N, C-alpha and C positions, 0 to 999 in steps of 0.2 A: 341779876337781870342783865341781859346783853343790850348794849347801846351801840349806835353807829360810830360815835366818836367820843373819846375821853381826852380832854386837855388836862394835864396834871402837873403838879409840882411847881405851880406859878409862885414866884417870889411874893406876889400879892394878887389876889383876885378881888376886883372892885365890883361889888354887886349893886350898890346904892340901896340895898334893902334895909329895912328897919331891923334893929337888933332882935334876936330871938327873945320872945317873951315880952316884947314891947307892947304897951297898952294901946297905942295908936293904931287904928285900922285905916287902911287907905293910904294915899300918898303922904309923903313926908311934908311937913310944914315948919316954918320958922326955924328955931334952933336945931331941930332934928336934921336939917339939911347939912349941917356941919359934919355929920357922921357919914362917911362914904361907904360904909359897910365892907371895909377891907378885911380879907381873910388871908393871913399869912400861910403859905404852903397850900394854896387853894387849887380846886379842880372844878371842871364843868363836864357834865355828862349830857350828850346830845343824841337824840334819836328822832328820825323822821323830820329833820330840819327844825326841831324844837328843843329848847333847853329843858331837860327833865329834872336836873338837880345841880345844885352848887354847894360847895362846902369844903372842908379840909380834905386833902388828897387821901389820907389814910381812911377816912370815913367813907368817901365815895368808892374807893377801890374795894372796900369790904362789901359793897352792895351792887356795884356795876362793873361789867367787863366790856371794854371797848373793842369793837372790830378793828378800828384804827385808833392809834394813840398819838398824841403830840406831847413831847416833854417840853414844858414851858419854863424850865429852870432858869432863874435870873431874869425873867420877864414879868411884866404886869399885864394881866388879862382883864379886859373890860367887856364882858359879854353884852350883846346888843338886845337888851330887854325893850321890846317895842310893843305897844298895845295896838 
């Protein structure tokens, strides 16, 4: 799938998401807040000003091609998830 922007190869991608397969639905609470959802070597796919996917760079590159790309090597990326 083509996306407008792919930010890739981040030293860490901080998503604040619950771990995959976690039982808790909805926002994190209590002890779960300690896990920042960091993904080493992470990437973000963006299309139409919306984040469409986050995950390891290799995984996202297998599914998405960015019209524009940003190499975030050595950087921490904290995408702006806003409801």
